[in-house]
N, C-alpha and C positions, 0 to 999 in steps of 0.2 A: 113751412118754406113757402117765399115769396117768387112772383112771376115778375117777370120785365118784358116788352111788349116791343120787338127788332123787328125790324125792316120785313123782313120776311118771315114773321110769326114769331112764337112768344117761347122763351126759354124757362125754364124754371131752374131759381136758384138757392142755392144749399145755404142759409146765414154759416159766418163762420165762427167757430167758436174760437175764442182765443183761451188760453190754459193762463192761470192765474200765476204760473211758475213753470221756467222753462231753465232745465239745467244741461249744461255742455262743459266739456272736459276745457281744460284751461285752454284759452284759445291763441292762436298762433295766426299774425299778419304775415307775411311773406313780401311786403312791400311798403313799409314807409320811406319817411323823407325827415327824420330829425332836424337838418340841416345844422346851422353853425350856433353861436350862441353870444353873446353881449359881446364877447371877448373879441371877436370878427366882426364886429357892427351887424349883427345879424338880428340875434335875440329870439328868433324863432324856435329854438331846442329847449328854452326855460319856458315858454310857453305850450309848447305840443307833448313833451314827454310828460307831462302829468298827466295831460288828457291820456295818452297812452296809457299811463299806469292804472287810469281807473277802470279797464276794459280789458287789457290781455295780460297773457302771462309770458309771452315772449315775442320778440318783434324783429325783423329784419331792416335795419337800416340802411337804406343806400349809399353809398359813395358820390354823389355829385356834389358833393359840397362846395363851398366857395373854392379850396383849393382839394382839388380831386383827390378821392383814396387810391393812390397807383402804386401803393407799394404796401410793406407788411409795416411798417412803421409808421406810417400815416395812420391807418389803418387801427393799430395800437392807442396812440394818442388820442383821436377820434372816438372811441371806444368806451376809453377811460372817461374823457369830458362826458360823451352822453350820459354812460351808468351813473357818474353823481349829481344826474340832474334827478336822478328817479327819486321820489317822495319817500321819507323813512316811512316803514312798514310796508311797502307798495311789494309785490313779486315781480314783478317786471324784469325780465332779463332782455336786454339788448346785444345783439347781435350783427355783428358788421359784416354789409359785404363791398368789398372793394371796387375799385376799377380796370379792366382789359384795355391796354391799349396794343398798337401793332410792338411797341417796344418792351410790353409787358414782361420779365424775366421767372421764366419758368423755376428756378431753383427761388426764388424769394415768394413763389406763388406755395410751394409745396413747404418751405421752411412755415408764412405762417399760418398755413392750415392744419399741419400734422403735430398736434399737440392732444393733450389731454381731455378731453369732452367737455365744455364751457371754459377753456381756456385758449381757443383758437386768437389767433391775430382777426382772421377774416373768415367767416362759417363757408361763404360763397362768393364768386367772381362776378360781376352783370356786365354786358358787354352791349354798348348802345353801338349800334351799326351808326358808320358816318352820316352825318350832321342831320337826323330825325329828331332828338330833342335838346336840351339843357344840358348838355357830360361837358361843358366847359373845355371841351379840345381832344377830353379824354375816351375817344370813341375809336373806331375800329373801320376800314374799307377795305383791306385787303386779306381776306380770310385765311391764305397760306402763310402769313405772317405769326399769327396766333395758334397756328394747329398746333406745336411744337407745346405751347402752355398749356391745350385743351388735352393735347395726349399725357402729358405732368400729370396733370387732375385727375387724368385717369386712369391711368395705367401702373401708378409709381407704387412700390411697395413701403408701403407708411408701416412707419415704426408705431405708431398712437393709433389711427385712424382703422377701419373695419369697410369702409366706403369709397368709392370716388368722393372726391369732390366735387360739387353742382354748380354748373354754368345757368346763369340767368340772362335771357337777353330779351333786348327791348328791339322786337322783331321787325323792323322797318327798313326799307330803303328809297332814299331819296332818288337816287339817281340811277340808271342802266348801266351796264359794263359798258357802253359807249357814251356814257355822259350825259343821256338825253334824261330833263326831270320827270318822273314819275307823279301822275294822278295822286293825288292825297286821299282819294278814298282805296286807293290800290298800294300803295306801299307796302301795308302787312303782306298782302299776297303776295306781292313780289321777292319778299323776303323770305315766307316761308318755301317759294317754292326753288328760290336761289341758295339760299344759306344752309337752312337745317339739314335739306339734302347730303350738302357740301361735307357738311362737320361729323355727322353720321356715316359718309363714305370714308371720313381719315380717320375717324375714333366712333367704334361702331358701339362700344362700351358706354358711352357719354351719359353722365346724366345731365340732360336739360329741362329748366322752365321755359316756357317763351310767358314770357311777362303781360299782364294784362291785354288777356286775348278781345279783341274788337270785332272780329271776322269770322263771319260763319264758317266759310272755307277752310280758316283756323281750326276750326271745331272739330272737322273732318279730318282734316289732315293731323291732329294730334290721335284722333283713333284708329285712321291707320296706322299711323306710325305705332301704336300700341300694339296692333292688333298684330304684328310684327317682330314685336318682341324689343324693341326700344325703349329705352328707359327717357322718357318723356311726360311733362305735366304741363296742363296749360291754369296760368293765372286768369283766377276772374274776379274782377273789380267792381263792386255793385254797380257804379253808377252807370257801366256799360249795359246791363240791364235795366237801366230808367229811360234812358235818354236816346236819342238819335241825332245825324247831324242837323236836321230839321229844326230840334228846338234851340240848337244854336242859335238860329233866328227869331223866338218869339219872344214879343217884348210885353209891356205890362196890357190890360185891357186887349188885348187880340192885336197889338199892333205888331210892326216887323220890324226888329232891331236885333243888333249884336249881342249877344248876352257874355259877356269877356269872363265870366263868375263860372261858367260851368265848360268852359274850353277848357280842352285837357289833349294829351299827346297819348296812343294816340287818338286821331279825332274821331266821333261818334262815328260809324257808321248808318245802315240802312236800319228801318223798321222787319226785314226779316232777319236779319242779322242780331238785332236785337232781342229778338225772340228765340233765336238758337242759342246764345247766350243763358238765356233766363234757364232756358231746358236745361243746358247742361248743367249749370248749376244746382238746379233740384234734379235731375238724374241721380243721384246715388252712385254714379260713376267715380272710381278712387283715383282719377287721372286730375278730377277739377282742386281747385287749390283757392282761398279765401287772400286775396287779397288788396288790400284798398287804393294803393297810389296817392295817398295823401297829399298832395305837393303844394303845399301853403304858400302862398305869396302875400306879404303886406299889402294892404291897399291906402297908397298913396302917389297918384301921378305924377306930383311935383319931383319925384326922386328920377334917377337916370338909370338905377338895378336894382335888383331884389324885390322888385314890387310887382304887381300882377300887371298894369297898366304902366308904362314909365313917359317921365315927363316929352318924350318925342312921337307918344301914342303906341307905342308897340306892347303887344300883350303875350306874356309869357303861358304856355300851358301848363295846366296843374289846377286842380282843383281842392280848395280849404274845406276838409271833413272832420265831423265829430265823429269820433270811435265810438260811442255809444248808440249815435242815429244809425251807423253804417252795419253794426251787429242788430241792432232793433229792428234793422229793416229785412235784413237775411232773415230774422227768424219768421216774422212776417208773411215773407214769402212763400217760407217750408209752410209754416200753418194752414196758409190762404190754399194752400197745392196738397193740404193730407200728406206731405213729407219731413213733416218735422225728424223723421229716422234717419235724416241726411246731415243732422247738423253736426254729429261729433266729428262726422267724416270729411266735411266739407269746412268748419271752422278750427279744427286742430288736427285729426288724425293724418290726412291726404298730405299737408304743408308739410308736417313734420318727415311724413316716410320721404317727401321730394328734397329735403332739407340734408337729412342724416340726425333728425333728433329724435330723443327717447318720445313715446307717448306721455300725454301727461300725467300726473299720477294726483292734480286736482280736480274741482269742480267747480266752477261758476255757475251765479244762479241769477236769473235774469227776473224781473216780478213786473205782473201789468200795472202801467202807470203812463196812462195817455201823455203825452208833453206835446209838446210843439218846437221844432228846432229854432234855434236863435239864428238871428239875421246875422251876427257879426261875435266871434271871437277878441280877444284883446289883454293886450298886459299892458302895464306899464315898466318900462326899463329904469332904473336908475343913471342908465347911462344916456339909453336912445329916445326915453322919453316914451308918450303913449304909440302904441303899436295897435293895429287893428288888423284883422283879415273876414275878405265876406265869404260866407259859409253857403257851399253849392245847395244844399239839401235844404235851406233858410224858409222858411212857412211850412214847411213839409209834419203832417201828424204822425208821430213816432208812438208805439203802444208798450214797448220797454224799456226797463232802465236797469241796471249791474245793482245786487247787491253789493252791499260796503262790508 
């Protein structure tokens, strides 16, 4: 035992014993951004997909690429392109999430989904609410225009599928119904109060994932809906259990600066929100799923687009993350809380249930090996030259690495 003196007395702390090996079922990451290739003058896909393949068995790739994946045909092309970048011998399966628009064709969505398992054009449809993030114009303001699509995803008598298609939602509202701008910290709360009830009123059997939950009130809302029998899950990204909005303004040596490489959307909330998200992640409840929203942007402020900070000083929301660091962090938090038992559900089972994927039949082993997260990731593209992105967790000590 060790003891630490605090302001109001002495607290006894039991030293954490980190096991040498942690085994979990094949991991599903429900929120990745493989982006585009050298062919589209981007180059992030070639760098990031091999990193994903080192850790995950399955990932869901979001369709807010340079040309948004708004149809089954576009989803097929991009999915084929992404899968072609998985290194030989790796077991990674990449599933595609197309994007919802107010003009989305219900028949096209059903056509893309209702195929034998593993052959879908898109496994999930993701909906960005209007103007809250980088959806390249493929977003939704008037929910009434997409209710027919959600009904088709949910109530169709499918030929191949045995369950509804999942709808993932970036649940933030930038404007009220009267056109007034909503405060940054209140945008998720506004969408959960306004849009989720509307969806479940119109389509009670819908399968819904709330992406990258950032607000404690969303945690309680999901628990409430689950208690009423609705099929809803909340995606917890590790970064929302680490940082708060105040951390965005912490600079080196105690200075106050804007740390753009931590900035992501939804924006971080307060310390009570962070604690609520961490508690949910470690709760063992089957409604919480692992998704990292690793939205890498290149670090080159001389360029006008596809970079974290552009030549006019505008900053895109999204963190560059290293998959092995994100998973090690989750393992460490579970071990420290005495809740190693939650890892199979949180890292694998719950997300598979939410997306309709079968349970994993493989085991991934992580071995204790202290390491420091690198400052940057980079690649040299034959077409685009040297490309670098700064890592959000840079400098943090992690304790586990996946076995080859």
